[in-house]
C-alpha positions in Angstrom: 58.6 90.4 -94.9 61.8 92.4 -95.5 63.4 91.5 -98.9 66.7 89.6 -99.0 68.4 92.6 -100.6 67.4 94.7 -97.6 69.0 92.1 -95.2 72.1 92.1 -97.5 72.4 95.9 -97.2 72.2 95.7 -93.4 74.8 92.9 -93.4 77.2 94.9 -95.6 76.8 98.0 -93.4 77.5 96.0 -90.3 80.4 94.2 -92.0 82.0 97.5 -92.9 81.9 98.6 -89.3 83.3 95.4 -87.9 86.2 95.2 -90.5 87.1 98.8 -89.6 87.1 97.9 -85.9 89.4 94.9 -86.6 91.8 97.1 -88.6 92.1 99.7 -85.9 92.4 97.1 -83.1 95.1 95.2 -84.9 97.1 98.4 -85.3 96.7 99.2 -81.6 97.6 95.6 -80.7 100.9 95.9 -82.7 101.9 99.1 -80.9 100.7 98.2 -77.4 99.8 94.5 -76.9 96.9 94.2 -74.4 94.3 91.6 -73.6 91.5 94.1 -74.2 92.7 94.5 -77.8 92.5 90.8 -78.4 89.0 90.8 -76.9 87.9 93.6 -79.3 89.2 91.7 -82.3 87.6 88.5 -81.1 84.2 90.2 -80.6 84.3 91.8 -84.1 85.3 88.4 -85.7 82.6 86.6 -83.8 80.0 89.1 -85.0 81.1 88.7 -88.6 81.1 84.9 -88.3 77.5 84.9 -87.0 76.0 87.3 -89.5 77.9 85.7 -92.5 76.6 82.2 -91.5 73.1 83.7 -91.3 73.4 85.1 -94.8 74.9 81.9 -96.1 78.4 83.3 -96.8 80.3 80.2 -95.8 83.7 81.5 -97.0 83.6 84.5 -94.6 82.2 82.4 -91.8 85.0 79.7 -92.1 87.7 82.4 -92.3 86.5 84.3 -89.2 86.1 80.9 -87.4 89.9 80.3 -87.9 90.7 83.8 -86.8 88.7 83.1 -83.6 90.8 80.0 -83.0 94.0 82.0 -83.3 92.7 84.7 -80.9 91.6 82.0 -78.4 95.1 80.5 -78.6 96.7 83.9 -78.0 94.4 84.5 -75.0 95.2 81.1 -73.5 98.9 80.7 -74.3 99.8 84.3 -74.1 102.6 84.1 -76.7 104.7 87.0 -77.8 102.8 89.3 -80.2 105.3 89.0 -83.1 105.3 90.7 -86.5 104.5 87.4 -88.1 101.3 87.1 -86.0 100.2 90.6 -86.8 101.0 90.2 -90.5 99.0 86.9 -90.7 96.0 88.5 -89.1 96.2 91.5 -91.4 96.3 89.1 -94.4 93.2 87.4 -93.0 91.6 90.9 -92.7 92.5 91.7 -96.4 90.9 88.4 -97.4 87.7 89.4 -95.6 87.7 92.8 -97.3 88.1 91.1 -100.7 85.2 88.7 -99.9 83.1 91.7 -98.9 83.8 93.4 -102.3 82.9 90.2 -104.1 79.6 89.9 -102.2 78.7 93.4 -103.3 79.8 93.0 -106.9 78.6 89.4 -107.4 82.0 88.3 -108.6 83.3 84.7 -108.0 84.4 84.2 -104.4 88.1 83.9 -103.7 89.5 80.6 -102.3 90.8 81.5 -98.9 92.1 78.0 -98.1 95.8 79.2 -98.1 95.0 82.0 -95.6 93.1 79.5 -93.4 96.1 77.1 -93.6 98.4 79.9 -92.5 96.2 80.8 -89.6 96.2 77.1 -88.5 100.0 77.0 -88.9 100.4 79.9 -86.5 99.2 77.7 -83.6 101.2 74.7 -84.6 104.4 76.4 -85.7 107.2 75.8 -83.1 109.4 77.7 -83.0 108.2 80.9 -84.6 109.9 81.6 -88.0 110.6 85.1 -89.2 108.7 85.5 -92.4 110.2 86.8 -95.6 108.1 89.1 -97.8 107.2 88.2 -101.3 108.3 90.9 -103.8 105.6 93.5 -104.4 105.9 94.2 -108.2 106.6 97.7 -109.4 104.8 99.1 -112.4 107.5 98.0 -114.8 107.7 94.5 -113.2 103.9 94.1 -113.4 104.1 95.0 -117.1 106.9 92.4 -117.5 104.8 89.8 -115.6 101.7 90.5 -117.7 103.7 90.2 -121.0 105.2 86.9 -119.7 101.7 85.4 -118.9 100.4 86.6 -122.3 103.3 84.7 -123.9 102.4 81.5 -122.2 104.8 81.6 -119.2 103.7 80.6 -115.6 104.5 82.9 -112.7 106.1 81.1 -109.8 107.1 82.3 -106.3 110.2 80.6 -104.9 111.0 80.8 -101.2 114.7 79.8 -100.7 116.4 78.9 -97.5 120.2 78.5 -97.4 121.9 76.3 -94.8 123.3 78.1 -91.7 126.8 76.8 -92.4 126.7 78.0 -96.0 129.8 80.2 -96.6 129.5 83.5 -98.5 125.7 83.5 -98.6 125.5 86.7 -100.8 127.6 85.0 -103.5 125.5 81.8 -103.3 122.3 84.0 -103.6 123.5 85.5 -106.9 124.5 82.1 -108.2 121.1 80.7 -107.3 119.4 83.6 -109.1 121.3 82.7 -112.2 120.4 79.1 -111.9 116.7 79.9 -111.4 116.8 82.1 -114.5 118.4 79.2 -116.5 115.9 76.7 -115.3 112.7 78.8 -115.4 113.3 81.4 -118.0 113.3 84.9 -116.4 113.6 86.4 -112.9 111.2 89.3 -112.5 111.7 90.4 -108.9 113.5 89.3 -105.7 113.1 90.1 -102.0 115.5 89.6 -99.1 114.8 89.2 -95.4 114.5 92.6 -93.7 117.7 93.9 -91.9 116.0 93.5 -88.5 115.5 89.8 -89.1 119.2 89.4 -89.9 120.3 91.1 -86.7 122.1 93.8 -88.8 124.4 91.1 -90.5 124.2 92.0 -94.2 125.4 88.5 -95.3 122.8 86.9 -93.1 120.0 88.7 -95.0 120.7 86.3 -97.9 119.9 83.2 -95.8 116.3 83.4 -96.8 115.0 85.2 -99.9 112.0 85.1 -102.3 112.0 85.2 -106.0 109.3 85.8 -108.6 110.1 84.1 -111.9 108.4 83.7 -115.3 108.8 80.0 -116.0 108.3 77.8 -119.1 108.1 74.8 -116.7 105.4 73.7 -114.3 106.1 73.9 -110.5 107.0 70.2 -110.1 109.5 70.3 -113.0 111.2 73.5 -111.7 111.4 72.0 -108.2 113.1 68.8 -109.5 115.7 70.7 -111.5 116.5 73.2 -108.7 116.8 70.5 -106.0 120.1 68.9 -105.0 122.2 72.0 -104.1 124.3 71.1 -101.0 124.1 74.7 -99.7 120.3 74.9 -99.9 118.1 73.9 -97.0 114.8 74.1 -98.9 113.1 75.7 -101.9 109.3 76.1 -101.7 107.7 76.8 -105.1 104.1 78.0 -105.5 102.1 79.7 -108.2 102.5 83.5 -107.9 99.7 86.1 -107.7 100.4 89.8 -107.0 99.4 90.3 -103.3 98.8 93.2 -101.1 101.7 95.1 -99.5 102.7 93.5 -96.2 102.0 89.9 -97.3 104.7 87.4 -96.7 105.6 83.7 -97.1 107.5 81.8 -94.4 110.3 79.3 -95.0 108.6 76.8 -92.6 106.7 75.2 -95.5 103.5 77.3 -95.5 102.5 78.3 -99.0 102.1 82.0 -99.7 98.5 83.1 -99.6 96.9 83.1 -103.0 94.6 86.0 -102.2 94.7 89.0 -104.5 94.9 92.4 -102.9 91.9 93.8 -101.2 90.4 97.0 -102.5 92.6 100.1 -102.2 92.4 102.3 -99.2 90.3 104.7 -101.2 87.7 102.0 -101.7 87.9 100.7 -98.2 84.2 100.7 -97.6 83.5 98.8 -100.8 81.8 101.2 -103.1 78.6 99.5 -104.4 76.8 99.0 -101.1 73.7 101.0 -100.6 74.6 104.6 -99.5 73.4 105.0 -96.0 74.0 107.5 -93.2 73.2 106.9 -89.5 71.4 109.9 -88.0 70.9 110.7 -84.4 67.2 110.3 -83.4 67.2 113.8 -81.8 68.1 115.4 -85.1 65.2 113.6 -86.8 62.9 114.7 -84.0 64.0 118.3 -84.5 63.4 118.1 -88.3 59.9 116.6 -87.6 59.1 119.6 -85.3 60.2 122.0 -88.0 58.1 120.3 -90.6 55.1 120.6 -88.2 55.7 124.3 -87.8 55.8 124.7 -91.6 52.4 123.0 -91.9 51.0 125.4 -89.3 52.3 128.3 -91.3 50.9 126.8 -94.5 47.5 126.7 -92.9 47.9 130.3 -91.8 48.9 131.4 -95.3 45.9 129.6 -96.8 43.5 131.4 -94.3 45.1 134.8 -95.2 44.7 134.0 -98.9 41.0 133.2 -98.4 40.5 136.4 -96.3 42.1 138.4 -99.0 39.8 137.1 -101.6 36.7 137.8 -99.5 37.8 141.3 -98.3 40.2 144.0 -99.2 43.6 142.3 -100.0 45.6 145.2 -98.6 44.3 144.4 -95.1 45.9 140.9 -95.1 49.4 142.0 -96.4 50.9 142.6 -92.9 49.7 139.1 -91.9 51.2 137.6 -95.0 54.5 139.4 -94.5 54.7 138.1 -90.9 53.9 134.5 -92.0 56.5 134.8 -94.8 59.2 136.0 -92.3 58.4 133.2 -89.9 58.5 130.6 -92.7 61.8 131.9 -93.8 63.4 131.4 -90.4 61.9 127.9 -90.2 63.2 127.0 -93.7 66.6 128.3 -92.8 66.6 126.1 -89.6 65.3 123.2 -91.6 68.1 123.6 -94.2 70.7 123.6 -91.5 69.1 120.5 -89.9 69.0 118.6 -93.1 72.7 119.5 -93.8 73.7 118.2 -90.4 72.1 114.8 -91.3 74.6 114.6 -94.2 77.5 115.4 -92.0 79.9 112.7 -90.8 82.9 112.9 -88.5 86.0 113.0 -90.7 87.5 110.3 -88.5 85.6 107.8 -90.7 88.1 108.7 -93.4 91.2 109.3 -91.2 90.8 105.9 -89.5 91.7 104.2 -92.8 95.2 105.7 -93.0 97.1 104.1 -90.1 97.1 100.8 -91.9 98.3 102.5 -95.1 101.2 104.2 -93.2 102.1 100.9 -91.5 102.3 99.1 -94.9 104.2 102.0 -96.5 106.8 102.1 -93.7 107.4 98.3 -94.0 107.7 98.5 -97.7 110.1 101.5 -97.7 112.2 100.3 -94.7 111.3 103.3 -92.7 110.0 103.9 -89.2 106.9 106.2 -89.5 104.2 107.2 -87.0 100.9 108.7 -88.1 99.3 111.2 -85.6 95.6 112.1 -86.1 94.0 115.1 -84.5 90.5 116.6 -85.0 88.8 113.4 -86.2 85.5 114.7 -84.7 85.4 117.5 -87.3 82.2 117.0 -89.4 82.1 117.2 -93.2 79.6 116.4 -95.9 79.7 112.6 -96.6 80.0 113.2 -100.3 83.2 115.3 -99.8 84.6 112.7 -97.4 84.2 110.0 -100.1 85.9 112.2 -102.8 88.7 113.2 -100.4 90.1 109.8 -99.9 92.2 109.5 -103.0 93.9 112.9 -102.8 94.9 112.2 -99.1 96.3 108.8 -100.1 98.5 110.4 -102.7 99.7 113.0 -100.2 100.5 110.4 -97.5 102.3 108.2 -100.1 104.5 111.2 -101.1 105.2 112.2 -97.5 106.3 108.6 -96.7 108.3 108.1 -99.9 109.8 111.6 -100.6 109.5 113.4 -97.3 110.4 111.1 -94.5 114.0 110.0 -94.5 115.4 106.5 -93.6 116.3 106.1 -89.9 120.0 106.2 -90.7 119.8 109.5 -92.5 117.5 111.0 -89.8 120.0 110.1 -87.1 122.8 111.7 -89.1 120.8 114.9 -89.3 120.1 115.0 -85.6 116.5 113.9 -85.9 114.8 111.0 -84.1 114.9 107.8 -86.1 111.1 107.6 -86.3 109.5 110.0 -88.7 106.1 111.6 -88.0 103.2 112.4 -90.3 100.5 114.5 -88.6 97.0 114.7 -90.0 94.8 117.4 -88.5 91.4 118.8 -89.3 89.4 121.7 -87.8 86.8 124.3 -88.7 87.8 127.8 -89.8 84.9 130.2 -90.5 82.7 128.3 -93.0 85.3 125.9 -94.1 87.0 122.7 -93.0 90.8 122.8 -93.0 92.9 119.6 -93.3 96.6 119.9 -92.6 98.9 117.0 -93.6 102.4 117.7 -92.2 105.6 115.6 -92.0 108.9 116.2 -90.3 111.0 115.0 -93.3 113.5 116.6 -95.6 111.2 119.3 -97.0 111.0 120.4 -100.7 114.0 122.0 -102.4 112.7 124.7 -104.7 115.9 124.7 -106.7 115.6 121.0 -107.3 111.9 121.4 -108.3 112.8 124.1 -110.8 115.7 122.1 -112.3 113.4 119.1 -112.7 110.6 121.1 -114.3 113.2 122.6 -116.8 114.6 119.2 -117.7 111.1 117.9 -118.4 110.1 121.0 -120.5 107.3 122.0 -118.1 108.7 125.6 -118.0 111.1 127.7 -120.0 114.4 129.2 -118.9 112.7 132.7 -118.9 109.8 131.4 -116.7 112.3 129.8 -114.3 113.9 133.2 -113.8 110.7 134.8 -112.7 109.6 132.0 -110.3 109.6 132.7 -106.5 110.5 129.7 -104.2 106.9 129.4 -103.3 105.8 129.3 -107.0 108.5 126.8 -107.8 107.3 124.4 -105.0 103.8 124.5 -106.5 105.2 123.1 -109.8 104.9 119.6 -108.2 101.2 119.9 -109.2 102.0 120.1 -112.9 101.0 117.0 -115.0 104.0 114.7 -115.5 106.1 116.3 -112.9 108.3 114.0 -110.7 111.7 114.2 -109.1 111.9 110.5 -108.4 115.0 108.9 -109.9 113.2 105.7 -110.5 109.6 104.5 -110.7 108.4 102.5 -107.7 105.1 101.1 -106.7 104.7 103.9 -104.1 105.4 106.9 -106.3 107.5 108.4 -109.0 105.2 108.3 -112.1 104.4 112.0 -112.0 100.7 111.5 -111.8 99.8 111.6 -108.1 100.1 115.3 -107.3 98.3 116.3 -110.5 95.4 114.0 -109.4 95.4 115.8 -106.0 95.1 119.2 -107.6 92.3 118.2 -110.0 90.2 116.4 -107.3 90.6 119.1 -104.7 89.5 121.6 -107.4 86.4 119.6 -108.2 85.5 119.9 -104.5 85.8 123.7 -104.7 88.8 123.4 -102.5 92.1 125.2 -102.2 95.5 123.7 -101.4 98.7 125.4 -100.4 102.2 124.2 -99.5 104.4 125.3 -96.6 107.9 123.7 -96.6 111.3 124.3 -95.1 114.2 122.2 -96.5 115.5 119.9 -93.8 112.5 120.5 -91.5 109.5 119.2 -93.3 106.5 120.0 -95.4 102.8 120.8 -94.7 99.9 120.6 -97.2 96.9 122.7 -96.2 93.6 121.9 -97.8 90.6 124.1 -97.4 87.1 122.7 -98.3 83.5 123.9 -98.1 81.3 122.2 -95.5 79.0 120.9 -98.2 78.6 120.9 -102.0 74.7 120.8 -102.0 74.2 124.5 -101.1 76.8 127.2 -101.8 77.1 130.9 -101.5 77.5 132.2 -105.1 78.6 135.4 -106.7 76.1 136.4 -109.4 77.6 138.2 -112.5 76.2 139.5 -115.8 78.0 138.3 -118.9 76.6 139.3 -122.3 73.1 139.6 -120.8 73.3 136.2 -119.0 73.4 135.6 -115.3 76.2 133.3 -114.2 77.3 132.2 -110.8 80.8 131.7 -109.4 81.2 129.9 -106.1 82.3 132.4 -103.4 84.8 129.8 -102.1 86.8 130.5 -105.2 86.4 134.3 -105.3 89.5 135.8 -103.9 88.7 139.5 -104.7 86.5 141.8 -106.7 88.2 144.8 -108.3 87.6 147.5 -110.9 90.3 148.5 -113.3 90.7 151.0 -116.1 91.6 149.6 -119.6 95.1 151.1 -119.4 95.9 148.9 -116.4 95.8 145.8 -118.6 99.3 144.6 -119.5 100.7 142.1 -122.0 103.0 139.5 -120.5 104.5 136.8 -122.9 101.7 137.6 -125.4 98.9 137.2 -122.9 96.8 139.8 -121.1 97.4 140.2 -117.4 97.1 142.6 -114.5 99.2 143.3 -111.5 97.4 142.4 -108.3 99.2 143.1 -105.0 102.5 142.9 -106.7 101.7 139.6 -108.4 101.1 139.0 -112.2 97.6 137.6 -112.6 96.5 136.3 -116.1 93.3 138.1 -117.4 90.5 136.6 -119.5 87.2 138.1 -120.7 84.6 135.6 -119.5 82.4 136.3 -122.5 85.3 135.2 -124.9 86.1 132.2 -122.8 82.5 131.1 -123.0 82.1 132.1 -126.6 79.3 134.6 -125.8 78.7 137.6 -128.1 80.3 140.9 -127.2 78.2 143.7 -125.8 78.8 147.4 -125.6 80.6 148.5 -122.5 79.1 151.6 -120.9 81.3 152.0 -117.8 84.8 153.5 -118.0 86.0 150.8 -115.6 86.1 147.0 -116.0 84.7 144.8 -113.2 87.0 141.9 -112.5 86.5 138.8 -110.4 89.8 137.3 -109.2 89.3 133.6 -108.9 91.5 131.1 -107.1 91.5 127.3 -107.4 93.8 125.0 -105.6 97.1 126.8 -106.1 96.3 129.0 -109.2 94.8 132.5 -109.6 93.2 134.1 -112.6 91.2 137.3 -113.2 88.0 137.3 -115.3 86.4 140.4 -116.7 82.6 140.5 -116.6 79.9 143.1 -117.6 78.4 143.6 -114.1 78.7 142.3 -110.6 75.1 141.6 -109.4 75.7 140.4 -105.8 75.9 137.2 -103.8 73.3 134.8 -102.4 72.9 131.2 -101.3 72.0 128.8 -104.2 71.0 125.2 -104.3 73.1 123.3 -106.9 71.0 121.2 -109.3 72.5 118.7 -111.7 72.5 119.5 -115.4 71.3 116.0 -116.3 72.9 113.5 -118.6 71.1 114.8 -121.7 73.4 117.9 -121.9 76.5 115.7 -122.0 79.8 116.6 -120.3 80.3 120.3 -119.9 83.6 120.8 -118.1 83.2 124.5 -117.5 79.9 124.0 -115.6 79.3 122.4 -112.2 75.6 122.7 -112.2 72.7 125.1 -112.3 70.2 126.8 -110.0 66.8 128.5 -110.1 66.8 132.1 -109.1 64.0 133.9 -107.2 62.5 135.2 -110.5 62.2 131.7 -111.8 65.1 132.0 -114.3 67.8 129.3 -114.5 71.4 130.4 -113.9 74.4 128.3 -114.7 77.1 127.7 -112.0 80.6 127.9 -113.4 83.3 125.4 -112.5 86.1 127.7 -111.2 88.7 124.9 -111.1 88.3 124.3 -114.8 88.2 127.9 -115.8 91.4 128.7 -113.9 93.3 125.7 -115.1 92.3 126.2 -118.7 
């Protein structure tokens, strides 16, 4: 009988697929309401309900049961597909994702009763009330909230509704904030109704608002002391927990959902489940046929070996050579077949981003559309998993810094809706991912000024920078042009993470930007990290390997071509100053006598940087299988692994990203 853990793995795999299907169908439903979208969501929810009940996960089963009720109501009553309906279904989806993560990790299950109550209120709520979003705390506000809780305060969420006949609502809003602070202790954050909900009337935005406060009083005490204001229709007070972007609380009496945020988009498939890949049966059949051919050749080789021992060995050499050639072609085909089983369409990653862009657009008050092209492009599953976080950072920066608000875009003659385009395609032996926006572009002068003010470059260095080099300063640690820190960006860590993670994948990144027109980030990645083409070099009698993905050029120079720039050795390559290092010195190898009059150099590029490394000899290039160094060697940043050469010797594979950046 199959073990329970095996059933659990199958359940999690199916759950991942159905949750992804609901996510995509909800986004499609929001943009173009259609009965078939409702049916797709219903089928996915029904599948989850049945499998969760079978596994004994009652929390998930009860939650999806209520989602089914809402969808049945939508199908029967055909109400307007409002933002409140979509937001509530997305909150239910976030709760499902959180439960999934807890099933995997074994953590305590979240109480989803508030989400269930909100789903029920959707059907019973007449008329529909425009929701008001709870504040999403910035980094500084989260720190303040944490300090308040540590000091014994209680976090409360207050949803306030003013009476329609209240005069000067904005002034009353500020007076109530002061009163809340006097009663509770401290106001941490506030949120007003969105402009669309107020019909463009700025004063009407203050009719309903939400407040997060750190209180010395319990909820009932605070409610008693804040009641009685003649201009206030209602104040709903509930315990506050930071919630996912896009969550909201209505003023109709429903409590805000007490569900913590689901896993970040980068962990959308809940890391921790058993790593599995679905493989087409035809591919497996092809691999089996190749293994069968190898067995035949092995038998032939054994027969030739026996014949060589009985007779003259020279007579069987032609036969051995022929078998060897045939085995080589089979192994090559087998290698390609196995690599294909590791390949997944990159759409499995791209499909997570429409929801991210939707939530960012709501949070930033912008109208943004995400266009995806080339989702069928296949890439190694390990690279796909590692690529998630860098792309999230790039999308966040495009939405926050690149795309302008609708008013500004209209003033500049652009359509109010901004566009982010995510494209992937094969180019030679690489996968190219292009993330492009039609926003305001990157101002090289502003980048340079910001880098100077933060001490990242000197005045002298700033004078030498080309506009393209200045733009690439955004990848420097600590760089940011944001005037204030927000939850979306501005801490100066995102782009540095992008560069380091792309570098670890042996990838390259470049920027194309035009002020006022937009920016494009182009990422080039190898198809796989398991087998690479490497350049073999000799350094102090040791054979080392550099990934060919990172080798820009191989040149020979004479010693008098080496220059000194700002106290460091460098060469001029195609009119560009390239820093020069002796690889033996960088790796602390002993110096050997140089016999040639010229010095062989390998010019290595990683992400946006280039460096030249002097070696003793260029041996050549060949395909190598990367083997892990093992935990017993500890962390060795300059090495990405090792391989076994044809002569049986072990050769170390250098981490080009680390060498160039250090």
